[in-house]
C-alpha positions in Angstrom: 82.4 90.1 -7.6 82.3 90.1 -3.7 78.8 90.1 -2.2 77.8 92.6 0.5 77.7 90.1 3.3 81.2 88.8 2.4 82.5 92.4 2.1 81.1 93.2 5.6 82.9 90.2 7.0 86.2 91.3 5.4 85.8 94.8 6.7 85.0 93.5 10.2 88.1 91.2 10.2 90.3 94.1 9.0 89.0 96.3 11.8 89.7 93.6 14.4 93.2 93.1 13.1 93.9 96.8 13.2 92.6 97.1 16.7 94.7 94.1 17.9 97.8 95.6 16.2 97.2 98.9 17.8 96.9 97.2 21.2 100.1 95.3 20.7 101.9 98.5 19.7 100.6 100.3 22.8 101.7 97.5 25.0 105.1 97.3 23.4 105.6 101.0 24.1 104.4 100.7 27.7 107.2 100.3 30.3 106.4 98.1 33.3 106.3 99.8 36.7 109.8 100.4 38.1 111.2 98.4 41.0 110.8 100.6 44.0 112.3 98.3 46.6 115.9 98.6 47.8 116.7 95.4 49.7 115.7 93.2 52.5 118.3 94.7 54.9 116.4 98.0 54.7 113.1 96.5 55.9 112.3 96.8 59.6 109.8 95.3 61.9 108.0 98.0 63.8 107.9 97.4 67.6 105.9 99.6 69.9 106.3 99.4 73.7 106.3 101.4 76.9 109.4 103.7 77.1 110.5 102.0 80.4 110.7 98.6 78.5 112.8 99.7 75.6 116.2 99.2 77.1 115.3 95.8 78.5 113.9 94.7 75.2 117.0 96.0 73.2 119.4 94.2 75.5 117.5 90.9 75.3 117.0 91.1 71.5 120.7 91.8 70.8 121.8 89.2 73.3 119.7 86.7 71.4 120.6 87.5 67.8 123.8 89.6 68.0 124.3 93.0 66.3 124.0 96.5 67.6 121.7 99.4 68.2 121.8 102.9 66.7 121.8 105.8 69.1 118.4 106.2 70.8 116.8 109.6 70.0 113.6 111.3 70.9 111.7 112.5 67.9 108.3 113.1 66.2 107.8 110.3 63.7 104.1 111.0 62.9 102.5 113.8 60.9 100.6 115.0 64.0 102.2 116.0 67.3 103.7 113.1 69.3 106.9 112.2 71.0 108.8 108.8 71.0 112.1 107.3 71.6 113.4 105.7 68.4 116.2 103.4 67.5 117.2 100.6 65.2 118.3 97.2 66.4 120.4 95.8 63.6 121.2 92.1 63.8 122.5 89.5 61.2 119.0 88.0 61.0 116.7 91.1 60.9 116.2 94.7 61.9 113.6 96.2 64.2 112.5 99.8 64.6 111.8 100.3 68.3 109.3 103.1 69.4 108.7 104.0 73.0 106.0 106.6 72.8 106.0 109.2 75.5 102.6 110.5 74.3 99.5 108.6 73.1 100.2 107.0 69.7 98.2 108.8 66.9 95.9 106.7 64.7 96.7 104.5 62.7 100.3 104.2 63.9 101.1 101.1 65.9 99.1 98.9 63.6 101.6 98.8 60.8 103.8 95.8 60.9 106.9 96.8 58.8 108.7 99.7 57.2 109.9 99.2 53.6 112.6 101.5 52.2 111.7 102.7 48.7 113.7 104.5 46.0 111.1 107.2 45.4 108.1 107.9 47.6 105.8 109.3 44.9 106.4 106.3 42.6 106.0 103.8 45.4 102.7 105.3 46.5 101.4 105.3 43.0 102.5 101.7 42.4 100.9 100.7 45.7 97.6 102.3 44.7 97.5 100.8 41.2 98.4 97.4 42.8 95.3 97.6 45.0 96.5 99.1 48.2 94.8 102.0 50.1 96.8 104.9 51.4 95.9 105.3 55.1 98.5 108.1 55.8 99.6 110.3 52.9 103.3 111.0 52.6 104.7 113.3 55.3 108.1 114.5 56.3 110.0 113.0 59.2 113.4 114.1 60.6 115.4 112.1 58.0 113.1 111.7 55.0 109.5 110.8 54.2 106.9 108.2 55.4 103.5 106.9 54.4 101.2 104.2 55.6 99.4 101.9 53.2 97.0 99.0 53.6 96.8 95.9 51.5 93.6 93.9 50.7 92.9 91.8 53.8 93.8 94.7 56.2 97.6 94.3 56.3 99.2 97.7 57.2 102.7 98.6 56.2 104.8 101.8 56.2 106.9 103.0 53.3 109.8 105.2 54.0 112.4 107.2 52.1 115.7 108.8 53.4 117.1 112.1 52.3 120.5 110.6 52.6 120.7 107.1 51.2 121.5 104.6 53.9 124.0 101.8 53.5 123.4 98.6 55.6 125.1 95.3 55.5 123.2 92.4 54.0 121.6 89.9 56.3 123.2 86.5 57.0 119.6 85.1 56.8 116.6 87.0 55.5 113.7 87.4 58.0 110.2 86.2 57.2 107.3 88.7 57.3 104.4 86.6 58.7 101.0 87.8 57.4 97.7 86.4 58.5 94.7 86.9 56.1 91.3 85.3 55.6 90.5 82.8 52.8 88.3 85.5 51.1 91.1 88.0 50.8 94.2 85.9 50.4 94.3 85.8 46.6 93.6 89.6 46.4 96.4 90.3 48.9 98.8 88.0 47.0 98.1 89.6 43.6 98.4 93.1 45.0 101.7 92.5 46.8 103.3 90.6 43.9 102.4 93.5 41.5 103.9 96.0 43.9 107.0 94.0 44.9 107.8 92.4 41.5 108.0 89.2 43.6 107.2 85.6 43.0 105.3 82.8 44.8 107.8 80.2 46.0 105.1 77.8 47.2 101.4 77.7 47.6 100.6 74.7 49.9 96.9 74.1 50.3 97.4 71.4 53.0 100.2 72.7 55.2 100.5 71.1 58.7 98.2 72.9 61.2 100.9 72.5 63.9 102.4 75.6 62.4 99.4 77.7 63.6 98.8 75.8 66.8 96.1 73.5 65.4 98.0 70.2 65.0 95.1 68.0 64.0 94.2 70.2 61.0 95.7 71.6 57.8 95.6 75.1 56.3 96.8 77.1 53.3 100.3 78.6 53.3 101.7 80.9 50.6 105.4 81.8 50.6 106.6 84.9 48.6 110.0 86.2 47.9 110.9 89.7 46.5 113.4 92.4 46.8 111.7 93.2 50.1 112.7 89.8 51.4 110.6 86.8 52.4 106.9 86.7 53.3 104.7 83.8 54.5 101.0 84.3 54.1 98.9 82.2 56.6 95.4 81.8 55.3 93.2 81.0 58.2 89.7 81.4 59.6 91.2 83.5 62.4 90.4 81.0 65.1 94.0 80.8 66.3 95.3 79.9 69.8 97.6 82.3 71.5 100.1 83.6 70.4 99.7 82.7 66.7 98.8 85.8 64.6 100.5 88.1 67.1 104.0 87.5 65.8 105.1 89.8 63.0 108.4 88.3 62.0 110.2 84.9 61.8 114.0 84.9 62.3 116.1 82.1 60.8 119.1 81.0 62.9 121.7 78.3 62.6 120.8 76.6 65.9 117.3 76.9 67.4 118.2 75.4 70.7 121.2 77.6 71.2 119.2 80.8 70.2 116.2 80.0 72.4 118.6 79.4 75.3 120.2 82.9 74.7 116.7 84.4 74.6 115.6 82.9 77.9 118.8 83.7 79.6 118.4 87.4 78.6 114.8 87.7 79.8 112.6 86.3 77.1 109.9 83.7 77.7 109.2 80.7 75.5 105.5 80.7 74.4 105.6 77.8 72.0 108.1 75.0 72.6 110.3 73.9 69.7 108.5 71.7 67.1 109.4 70.4 63.6 107.4 71.0 60.4 108.3 71.2 56.7 112.1 70.7 57.3 112.3 73.4 59.9 112.4 73.6 63.7 110.4 76.4 65.1 109.6 78.1 68.4 107.8 81.3 69.6 109.3 83.6 72.2 108.2 86.8 73.9 110.8 89.4 74.7 110.7 91.9 77.5 108.2 94.6 76.6 105.9 92.2 74.9 107.3 91.7 71.4 106.6 88.2 70.1 108.8 86.6 67.5 109.0 83.2 65.7 112.5 81.7 65.5 113.3 78.9 63.2 116.3 76.8 61.9 116.8 74.0 59.4 115.6 70.8 60.9 118.4 68.5 62.0 
């Protein structure tokens, strides 16, 4: 005959097994969040500058990397009244959305670094929220679709966009690198959130990367590299004490020959801010294009 204490233990174990089984069943029936990204060729770096500088910038950028521009239009691309010139510069190594605002830029526009094309705006916003992002600007219509602005842990702003007519762009020859600077206190939260949203993976997590990469050659820092359907991202984990121009560049562009590309940039009006240097099997430099846009350019080290 089973005593009361033993019977209680048996009933408790049975209850635990049933609870675990129910949890497994629920998880088995729960579909993971859908992939909302489309492809790296649909992700653009957002560049804001004075209208008078737009043509000079476009000419220099295309002379440096090749490619072409869409037709420049004047439109309202914010949910509140505003007016800007707008065009895409599409190159084999990355795309930029250029805005030359004729009116003051409404908050918080101008602080977002990139625009990501998504398959469904409602799904993308919900996934961003459950992944830990804040929605700074709720979804609103633009002339060709919808937009929203989100913010990741660490204060990284991005724009999501969706087109009424699905675009079709050629794939890049090399995928550009979204360069994100965050503090040590928010780096892990940012990484977790973005990985959940993008279905991406950490390619490397170097705790002692060479400080020359952030203008501090006698030190080391933490660098996280991520890849996803949205492309490449490098997360620079720093204390924010960065020499100019580090932290101001939004994107890194991979080219076949750094010396040749920098020469094209300077010939077309750009200025070299950081002379070429070598670190982790890549040669890198920083240039500033007419209008103020700062970019990192890199190539495999020779």
